[in-house]
One Martini backbone bead per residue (centre of mass of N, CA, C, O) as a GRO file, in nm:
protein
  113
    1MET     BB    1   0.100   0.035   0.018
    2ALA     BB    2   0.036   0.365  -0.023
    3GLN     BB    3   0.112   0.707   0.032
    4TYR     BB    4  -0.095   1.003   0.097
    5TRP     BB    5  -0.152   1.340   0.025
    6VAL     BB    6  -0.421   1.539   0.172
    7ALA     BB    7  -0.501   1.866   0.075
    8ILE     BB    8  -0.613   2.171   0.206
    9HIS     BB    9  -0.733   2.471   0.052
   10HIS     BB   10  -0.686   2.820   0.138
   11PRO     BB   11  -0.737   3.117   0.157
   12ASP     BB   12  -0.562   3.371   0.297
   13ASP     BB   13  -0.846   3.485   0.450
   14TYR     BB   14  -0.910   3.255   0.627
   15ASP     BB   15  -1.193   3.190   0.854
   16PRO     BB   16  -1.314   2.955   1.058
   17LEU     BB   17  -1.533   3.116   1.220
   18VAL     BB   18  -1.688   3.174   0.944
   19ALA     BB   19  -1.663   2.910   0.745
   20GLU     BB   20  -1.728   2.715   0.996
   21ASP     BB   21  -1.977   2.498   1.055
   22GLU     BB   22  -2.152   2.243   1.193
   23ALA     BB   23  -2.181   2.085   0.926
   24MET     BB   24  -1.882   2.076   0.850
   25SER     BB   25  -1.779   1.939   1.104
   26ARG     BB   26  -1.951   1.687   1.072
   27ASP     BB   27  -1.838   1.599   0.796
   28ILE     BB   28  -1.546   1.564   0.895
   29ASP     BB   29  -1.600   1.358   1.113
   30VAL     BB   30  -1.723   1.144   0.926
   31LEU     BB   31  -1.478   1.112   0.752
   32ASN     BB   32  -1.276   1.025   0.974
   33ASP     BB   33  -1.437   0.776   1.060
   34GLU     BB   34  -1.421   0.639   0.780
   35MET     BB   35  -1.111   0.623   0.764
   36ILE     BB   36  -1.076   0.450   1.016
   37ALA     BB   37  -1.262   0.209   0.932
   38ALA     BB   38  -1.077   0.165   0.663
   39GLY     BB   39  -0.760   0.201   0.745
   40VAL     BB   40  -0.620   0.486   0.606
   41ARG     BB   41  -0.548   0.654   0.853
   42ILE     BB   42  -0.248   0.808   0.979
   43PHE     BB   43  -0.300   1.133   0.948
   44VAL     BB   44  -0.416   1.447   1.106
   45GLY     BB   45  -0.411   1.814   1.025
   46GLY     BB   46  -0.427   2.139   1.132
   47LEU     BB   47  -0.361   2.474   1.040
   48HIS     BB   48  -0.243   2.757   1.068
   49PRO     BB   49  -0.195   3.029   0.939
   50ALA     BB   50   0.048   3.146   0.720
   51SER     BB   51   0.120   3.399   0.902
   52SER     BB   52   0.253   3.189   1.131
   53ALA     BB   53   0.496   3.143   0.975
   54MET     BB   54   0.833   3.013   0.928
   55SER     BB   55   1.135   3.089   0.750
   56LEU     BB   56   1.408   2.888   0.621
   57ARG     BB   57   1.750   2.973   0.507
   58ALA     BB   58   2.021   2.887   0.360
   59GLN     BB   59   2.353   2.996   0.370
   60PRO     BB   60   2.668   3.024   0.238
   61ASP     BB   61   2.798   3.045   0.547
   62GLY     BB   62   2.593   2.822   0.707
   63GLY     BB   63   2.359   2.973   0.775
   64VAL     BB   64   2.031   3.081   0.906
   65HIS     BB   65   1.745   3.234   0.775
   66VAL     BB   66   1.485   3.404   0.956
   67THR     BB   67   1.132   3.443   0.878
   68ASP     BB   68   0.841   3.581   0.848
   69GLY     BB   69   0.642   3.365   0.708
   70PRO     BB   70   0.600   3.232   0.424
   71TYR     BB   71   0.779   3.115   0.159
   72LEU     BB   72   0.530   3.177  -0.011
   73GLU     BB   73   0.358   3.392  -0.233
   74THR     BB   74   0.007   3.354  -0.192
   75LYS     BB   75  -0.351   3.297  -0.210
   76GLU     BB   76  -0.283   3.012  -0.099
   77HIS     BB   77  -0.315   2.741   0.148
   78VAL     BB   78  -0.247   2.512   0.374
   79GLY     BB   79  -0.489   2.401   0.629
   80GLY     BB   80  -0.474   2.083   0.577
   81PHE     BB   81  -0.427   1.717   0.649
   82TRP     BB   82  -0.363   1.396   0.512
   83VAL     BB   83  -0.250   1.062   0.584
   84LEU     BB   84  -0.265   0.793   0.353
   85GLU     BB   85  -0.355   0.446   0.298
   86ALA     BB   86  -0.346   0.312  -0.032
   87ALA     BB   87  -0.364   0.115  -0.302
   88ASP     BB   88  -0.418   0.379  -0.486
   89LEU     BB   89  -0.489   0.658  -0.654
   90ASP     BB   90  -0.791   0.610  -0.681
   91GLU     BB   91  -0.847   0.589  -0.376
   92ALA     BB   92  -0.731   0.864  -0.297
   93LEU     BB   93  -0.927   1.028  -0.480
   94ALA     BB   94  -1.183   0.942  -0.334
   95TRP     BB   95  -1.104   1.081  -0.068
   96GLY     BB   96  -1.062   1.361  -0.191
   97ARG     BB   97  -1.352   1.405  -0.272
   98LYS     BB   98  -1.468   1.395   0.015
   99ALA     BB   99  -1.301   1.630   0.124
  100ALA     BB  100  -1.404   1.853  -0.059
  101VAL     BB  101  -1.696   1.834   0.046
  102ALA     BB  102  -1.652   1.859   0.355
  103CYS     BB  103  -1.457   2.131   0.328
  104ARG     BB  104  -1.518   2.328   0.093
  105ALA     BB  105  -1.244   2.258  -0.080
  106PRO     BB  106  -0.964   2.235  -0.215
  107VAL     BB  107  -0.772   1.949  -0.340
  108GLU     BB  108  -0.472   1.758  -0.276
  109VAL     BB  109  -0.307   1.479  -0.441
  110ARG     BB  110  -0.006   1.303  -0.310
  111PRO     BB  111   0.257   1.109  -0.337
  112PHE     BB  112   0.483   0.930  -0.186
  113HIS     BB  113   0.809   0.798  -0.195
   0.00000   0.00000   0.00000
């Protein structure tokens, strides 16, 4: 079985207190329960906004430069993700479809090496 990253993307100004209602929370809980029952869920985690990120870059002198904010300037960021163990990409995509519906957001599915 291969492992897949299933990431939820949020717009940069995403506010969970405004965007996430009880129905959405319930749908995500149901999806998580379904993933557990199917034995595919390895890990799940939600992330704080990209504005809370710190970026680290190696410097030619061997030091590391640390800056506030995300590494990339984008209009969207990863808001949360699952690591799933699935038989193949088709199965991972099926879970990704369910995640897109439950989270009401774009989803990216990518295999691990």
